[in-house]
Every structure is written in structure tokens, then in C-alpha cells.
KEKE-3310 file (N, C-alpha, C; in steps of 0.2 Angstrom, whole numbers, plus 5000, padded with zeros to 4 digits):
npx = (6124:6127:6138:6148:6144:6142:6136:6125:6121:6109:6103:6105:6111:6118:6116:6105:6116:6129:6124:6114:6115:6122:6129:6143:6160:6169:6176:6196:6198:6205:6221:6238:6248:6260:6252:6244:6234:6236:6233:6218:6214:6216:6208:6195:6195:6196:6183:6174:6176:6172:6156:6156:6153:6151:6146:6137:6143:6152:6152:6162:6166:6182:6189:6195:6200:6203:6198:6183:6181:6183:6173:6160:6157:6145:6145:6157:6157:6147:6154:6165:6176:6181:6187:6198:6213:6225:6220:6215:6220:6211:6195:6185:6168:6154:6145:6126:6119:6123:6114:6105:6107:6114:6129:6146:6156:6146:6140:6150:6154:6145:6147:6152:6161:6159:6170:6174:6176:6191:6194:6191:6186:6181:6175:6172:6167:6175:6179:6192:6206:6220:6238:6243:6233:6227:6230:6224:6212:6199:6199:6192:6180:6167:6161:6152:6152:6166:6164:6158:6162:6175:6167:6164:6177:6189:6198:6196:6197:6189:6190:6189:6190:6198:6198:6208:6206:6215:6211:6223:6231:6235:6236:6230:6228:6219:6218:6209:6207:6196:6198:6210:6205:6211:6219:6232:6236:6232:6235:6244:6245:6249:6245:6240:6225:6224:6213:6200:6206:6209:6195:6190:6198:6192:6181:6184:6189:6184)
npy = (4838:4848:4851:4855:4867:4881:4898:4910:4927:4930:4919:4914:4906:4888:4883:4870:4860:4852:4840:4845:4853:4852:4841:4832:4833:4823:4812:4809:4808:4816:4822:4816:4828:4841:4846:4843:4853:4860:4847:4847:4858:4855:4843:4847:4856:4846:4838:4849:4852:4841:4844:4853:4868:4886:4887:4888:4899:4887:4882:4877:4870:4861:4850:4841:4825:4813:4817:4821:4806:4800:4807:4809:4795:4790:4799:4798:4787:4786:4794:4787:4785:4779:4767:4771:4774:4780:4790:4808:4821:4832:4834:4840:4849:4850:4865:4871:4880:4895:4909:4914:4930:4934:4945:4940:4945:4949:4938:4931:4939:4935:4925:4912:4900:4885:4877:4865:4866:4865:4873:4882:4884:4887:4889:4898:4905:4915:4932:4936:4943:4945:4948:4957:4964:4971:4986:4994:4997:5005:5021:5024:5015:5009:4995:4987:4991:4988:4975:4973:4979:4971:4957:4959:4963:4955:4948:4939:4928:4911:4909:4896:4897:4889:4893:4891:4893:4891:4889:4891:4903:4897:4895:4892:4891:4886:4889:4886:4887:4889:4889:4879:4866:4856:4843:4844:4857:4865:4879:4881:4890:4899:4915:4918:4923:4933:4943:4936:4925:4932:4938:4925:4921:4927:4923:4916:4927:4932)
npz = (5234:5244:5251:5244:5236:5229:5239:5239:5241:5237:5238:5250:5256:5254:5240:5229:5226:5220:5210:5207:5197:5180:5180:5183:5180:5169:5179:5182:5168:5162:5154:5157:5169:5173:5187:5199:5198:5185:5179:5181:5175:5163:5162:5163:5152:5140:5145:5142:5127:5123:5122:5112:5104:5105:5120:5135:5148:5161:5178:5189:5204:5213:5224:5235:5230:5240:5252:5247:5244:5257:5265:5258:5251:5245:5233:5227:5222:5213:5205:5202:5209:5220:5219:5215:5220:5216:5207:5202:5209:5212:5210:5198:5200:5192:5193:5196:5182:5175:5179:5163:5153:5162:5170:5169:5179:5188:5192:5197:5207:5218:5222:5234:5242:5252:5264:5262:5248:5237:5227:5210:5194:5179:5161:5150:5133:5122:5110:5103:5097:5089:5093:5082:5077:5088:5089:5080:5088:5092:5101:5116:5116:5124:5135:5129:5115:5110:5112:5099:5089:5090:5086:5074:5067:5055:5056:5070:5083:5090:5104:5117:5135:5150:5167:5182:5198:5216:5233:5241:5232:5220:5201:5186:5168:5153:5137:5122:5103:5092:5078:5078:5085:5094:5104:5104:5103:5113:5126:5140:5154:5170:5170:5158:5159:5166:5173:5173:5182:5195:5197:5201:5212:5220:5224:5236:5245:5259)
capx = (6130:6126:6145:6154:6139:6143:6132:6123:6117:6100:6098:6102:6114:6120:6111:6102:6122:6133:6121:6107:6118:6123:6131:6150:6163:6169:6183:6199:6198:6211:6228:6243:6251:6262:6251:6235:6230:6235:6228:6212:6211:6217:6202:6189:6196:6194:6175:6171:6176:6168:6150:6155:6155:6143:6140:6139:6151:6153:6157:6165:6169:6186:6186:6200:6197:6202:6190:6178:6181:6181:6167:6155:6158:6142:6146:6164:6157:6146:6161:6168:6183:6178:6192:6206:6218:6231:6216:6216:6221:6208:6190:6179:6161:6151:6137:6120:6122:6124:6107:6104:6106:6120:6135:6149:6158:6144:6137:6154:6155:6138:6147:6157:6161:6161:6177:6174:6180:6198:6195:6186:6187:6176:6175:6169:6170:6175:6184:6200:6210:6229:6240:6246:6227:6226:6234:6219:6207:6197:6200:6186:6173:6163:6162:6148:6153:6173:6164:6152:6170:6179:6163:6165:6183:6190:6204:6193:6196:6184:6193:6189:6197:6197:6204:6206:6212:6216:6212:6233:6232:6238:6230:6231:6221:6220:6217:6208:6207:6192:6202:6215:6202:6214:6223:6237:6234:6230:6239:6242:6250:6246:6243:6237:6218:6223:6209:6195:6208:6207:6187:6187:6202:6190:6176:6187:6190:6179)
capy = (4838:4857:4856:4859:4872:4891:4899:4917:4931:4932:4912:4915:4901:4887:4882:4865:4854:4851:4836:4849:4856:4848:4834:4831:4834:4814:4811:4805:4808:4821:4818:4818:4835:4843:4847:4843:4860:4859:4842:4849:4863:4851:4836:4852:4858:4840:4839:4854:4852:4836:4848:4855:4875:4890:4884:4893:4897:4885:4883:4870:4866:4859:4847:4837:4819:4808:4820:4818:4798:4801:4814:4810:4790:4787:4804:4797:4780:4791:4800:4780:4787:4775:4764:4772:4779:4784:4795:4814:4827:4837:4833:4845:4847:4854:4868:4876:4885:4903:4909:4918:4936:4938:4946:4935:4948:4951:4933:4927:4942:4934:4917:4911:4892:4881:4876:4860:4868:4866:4878:4882:4885:4891:4887:4901:4907:4922:4934:4939:4947:4943:4955:4962:4969:4977:4993:4996:4995:5011:5023:5028:5015:5007:4988:4984:4993:4986:4968:4973:4980:4964:4952:4963:4960:4952:4942:4938:4921:4912:4905:4892:4898:4887:4895:4889:4895:4887:4895:4895:4905:4894:4899:4888:4892:4884:4894:4883:4891:4884:4886:4875:4862:4849:4844:4846:4865:4867:4881:4882:4893:4901:4921:4918:4926:4938:4947:4931:4922:4937:4935:4917:4920:4934:4919:4914:4931:4933)
capz = (5238:5246:5255:5239:5231:5229:5241:5235:5247:5235:5239:5258:5260:5249:5233:5230:5227:5212:5208:5202:5187:5172:5179:5183:5170:5170:5182:5180:5160:5158:5151:5162:5168:5179:5194:5202:5195:5176:5175:5181:5171:5155:5161:5161:5144:5138:5145:5139:5119:5122:5123:5108:5104:5106:5125:5138:5152:5165:5184:5193:5210:5212:5228:5236:5230:5246:5257:5244:5246:5265:5268:5252:5248:5237:5225:5225:5220:5210:5200:5199:5212:5226:5221:5213:5224:5210:5203:5201:5217:5213:5204:5197:5201:5189:5198:5191:5176:5177:5175:5157:5155:5169:5166:5171:5183:5192:5194:5200:5213:5224:5225:5239:5243:5258:5267:5258:5240:5235:5223:5208:5190:5174:5156:5146:5126:5120:5103:5102:5092:5088:5097:5076:5076:5094:5088:5077:5090:5093:5106:5120:5117:5129:5135:5124:5109:5110:5111:5094:5086:5090:5085:5065:5064:5052:5060:5077:5086:5095:5110:5124:5139:5157:5171:5188:5205:5223:5240:5242:5227:5215:5199:5178:5165:5147:5130:5113:5096:5088:5072:5079:5091:5096:5114:5105:5102:5121:5130:5146:5160:5177:5170:5152:5159:5174:5175:5176:5187:5200:5199:5201:5217:5224:5228:5241:5249:5265)
cpx = (6131:6134:6150:6148:6143:6136:6133:6120:6110:6098:6098:6106:6116:6113:6109:6110:6123:6127:6117:6109:6116:6127:6139:6155:6167:6177:6190:6200:6205:6219:6232:6245:6254:6259:6243:6230:6229:6229:6221:6210:6210:6210:6194:6187:6192:6186:6172:6172:6174:6159:6151:6156:6150:6140:6142:6142:6147:6158:6157:6169:6177:6187:6192:6199:6199:6198:6187:6175:6178:6173:6160:6156:6153:6143:6153:6161:6153:6150:6166:6176:6183:6184:6199:6209:6224:6228:6217:6214:6215:6202:6186:6173:6157:6144:6132:6122:6118:6120:6110:6104:6112:6126:6138:6152:6152:6140:6143:6156:6149:6142:6153:6156:6163:6167:6179:6178:6187:6200:6191:6189:6180:6178:6169:6171:6171:6177:6187:6204:6219:6233:6244:6236:6226:6227:6227:6211:6205:6199:6192:6177:6171:6163:6157:6151:6160:6169:6159:6159:6173:6176:6164:6172:6185:6195:6203:6194:6190:6187:6189:6194:6194:6202:6203:6210:6211:6212:6220:6235:6236:6233:6234:6226:6224:6216:6217:6205:6201:6194:6207:6212:6204:6218:6230:6241:6232:6233:6238:6248:6246:6242:6238:6229:6220:6217:6204:6198:6206:6199:6187:6190:6195:6182:6179:6187:6182:6175)
cpy = (4845:4858:4859:4865:4881:4893:4908:4921:4932:4925:4913:4910:4894:4884:4874:4860:4854:4847:4841:4852:4852:4843:4835:4831:4825:4815:4807:4804:4812:4818:4821:4824:4833:4843:4845:4848:4859:4853:4841:4853:4857:4847:4843:4853:4852:4839:4846:4855:4845:4837:4849:4863:4878:4885:4889:4893:4893:4884:4880:4874:4862:4858:4842:4829:4814:4813:4821:4810:4797:4803:4809:4800:4788:4792:4801:4789:4782:4793:4792:4784:4784:4769:4763:4775:4782:4788:4802:4815:4828:4834:4839:4843:4853:4858:4869:4878:4891:4906:4915:4925:4939:4940:4942:4938:4950:4944:4929:4932:4940:4928:4917:4905:4891:4881:4870:4859:4870:4874:4877:4884:4886:4891:4890:4902:4915:4923:4936:4940:4946:4949:4960:4965:4975:4983:4997:4996:5004:5014:5024:5022:5009:4998:4986:4985:4991:4979:4968:4974:4973:4959:4952:4962:4955:4945:4941:4932:4919:4906:4902:4894:4895:4890:4894:4894:4890:4892:4898:4898:4904:4895:4893:4888:4888:4887:4886:4884:4888:4884:4880:4869:4857:4849:4846:4852:4868:4871:4883:4886:4897:4909:4923:4923:4928:4939:4941:4927:4927:4937:4930:4917:4926:4930:4916:4919:4931:4939)
cpz = (5238:5249:5248:5233:5233:5235:5238:5241:5243:5238:5248:5261:5253:5244:5235:5230:5220:5210:5204:5196:5184:5173:5182:5179:5175:5174:5182:5173:5158:5156:5157:5163:5173:5186:5194:5198:5187:5175:5178:5177:5163:5154:5161:5153:5142:5138:5140:5129:5118:5118:5116:5109:5104:5111:5130:5144:5157:5172:5187:5199:5211:5219:5228:5236:5236:5249:5252:5245:5253:5267:5262:5247:5242:5232:5225:5223:5213:5203:5199:5200:5218:5226:5218:5217:5219:5206:5204:5210:5217:5209:5205:5198:5199:5193:5192:5187:5178:5172:5165:5158:5160:5167:5171:5177:5190:5194:5199:5207:5221:5226:5230:5242:5249:5260:5263:5253:5242:5232:5218:5200:5185:5167:5155:5138:5124:5113:5106:5097:5093:5090:5088:5075:5083:5094:5084:5082:5094:5101:5109:5118:5123:5130:5129:5117:5107:5108:5103:5090:5085:5086:5077:5063:5060:5054:5067:5077:5089:5098:5117:5129:5147:5160:5180:5194:5212:5227:5242:5238:5220:5207:5188:5174:5157:5142:5122:5110:5096:5079:5074:5087:5090:5103:5112:5104:5107:5122:5134:5152:5164:5174:5162:5153:5165:5176:5177:5182:5196:5201:5202:5212:5222:5228:5234:5246:5254:5266)
residu = (UNK:UNK:UNK:UNK:UNK:UNK:UNK:UNK:UNK:UNK:UNK:UNK:UNK:UNK:UNK:UNK:UNK:UNK:UNK:UNK:UNK:UNK:UNK:UNK:UNK:UNK:UNK:UNK:UNK:UNK:UNK:UNK:UNK:UNK:UNK:UNK:UNK:UNK:UNK:UNK:UNK:UNK:UNK:UNK:UNK:UNK:UNK:UNK:UNK:UNK:UNK:UNK:UNK:UNK:UNK:UNK:UNK:UNK:UNK:UNK:UNK:UNK:UNK:UNK:UNK:UNK:UNK:UNK:UNK:UNK:UNK:UNK:UNK:UNK:UNK:UNK:UNK:UNK:UNK:UNK:UNK:UNK:UNK:UNK:UNK:UNK:UNK:UNK:UNK:UNK:UNK:UNK:UNK:UNK:UNK:UNK:UNK:UNK:UNK:UNK:UNK:UNK:UNK:UNK:UNK:UNK:UNK:UNK:UNK:UNK:UNK:UNK:UNK:UNK:UNK:UNK:UNK:UNK:UNK:UNK:UNK:UNK:UNK:UNK:UNK:UNK:UNK:UNK:UNK:UNK:UNK:UNK:UNK:UNK:UNK:UNK:UNK:UNK:UNK:UNK:UNK:UNK:UNK:UNK:UNK:UNK:UNK:UNK:UNK:UNK:UNK:UNK:UNK:UNK:UNK:UNK:UNK:UNK:UNK:UNK:UNK:UNK:UNK:UNK:UNK:UNK:UNK:UNK:UNK:UNK:UNK:UNK:UNK:UNK:UNK:UNK:UNK:UNK:UNK:UNK:UNK:UNK:UNK:UNK:UNK:UNK:UNK:UNK:UNK:UNK:UNK:UNK:UNK:UNK:UNK:UNK:UNK:UNK:UNK:UNK:UNK:UNK:UNK:UNK:UNK:UNK)
# end
């Protein structure tokens, strides 16, 4: 499905397609939500949860389901969307794996999406500290040293962040703590991970 694959300068054009990656997130399985974007984010969070923890970052294209059904009926049928007029407005399609050892910000800087893609999303695991521990962070640590310091902190928490953006500027994110690994404990909001949202939004800039 090359029309929903990101193109990268190093590849000189679109990649092999979304179907060449680990496969799509299960369509239509996400919980009901207030907006199509929130529903897509929760669907991806649910999909990632089913894969377990200690997983690599995963990138998704968000495609308009009606457009997908019209222009790619074969793929729509594969995803179980061909006869579901009341299904999700946005369909997440997982992309090829992010190359091992590549910094996430550097990888995202190489991405450009074709017009068929309405938005994109990323799910990634990180360590974070509670607000009560932030005051104890040493000054003048570089990025690598800070990561090591956080990893050794007794109050560190493992979190899975799912962040999505649309071309029109809409944003949504979901946070799931490993210590509270339950759908009822997932936090959602448009500004929970602003830095990552900015990086994803930049993939749609010409």
C-alpha cells in the first residue's frame, strides 16, 4: 500500500508500503471515544497493550476509512472495513519497523507523508519521574546522562505513550503506566506529550 507509506530522502521515494511492516492495528476494536482521533489513539494503545511491554516504537499512518474503502477496496476488506459503514472514521495502518539504533527524533525528521494520509501516530515506551522527583534532577546533564539518571531513580515509572496528529493540527495522546496496566487507567489529552506531537506534526510540513 505505497500510497500510505512515508517517503524518506534516503530511499528516494515511497517505501514498500504499510503491508510490508508488522501489520495493521486491528480495525474498529478501540473503545468508543469522543472524537475519531481519540478513538484511533485508544485503538492503537489497545493494540500495543496486546503486544506486551518492552516493545520498540511503532509508527502508524492514519487514513480516512471512507477514502480507504473507495480507493483500496482490497486492503479495506483485509482490515474488515469493507462492509462496516459505522466503523471508525480513521484507520491506523502500522508502518515498517523503525531501524534499530536510530534516534527517534532523527528518524521522524526523514519522514514525509503522501496526500492520502490524514495523520500519523507513534507509540513508544519511556521512563518518567513523578512531579515530586523533578526537583531533584541534577543540572547540566546531557541527554544520555539524564536518561541514565532517570533509569536509576527509585521512583521511576515505565509509561507507554501513544501520540497522534492530523494534518489539520488536531492532536491527541494516551499514557499508560506499566504499574497501572489497565484500560481504565489510561490518561488521554491533547497536550500530554507536546514535544513528540510537534515532531509528528513536522512530518506533514512541506
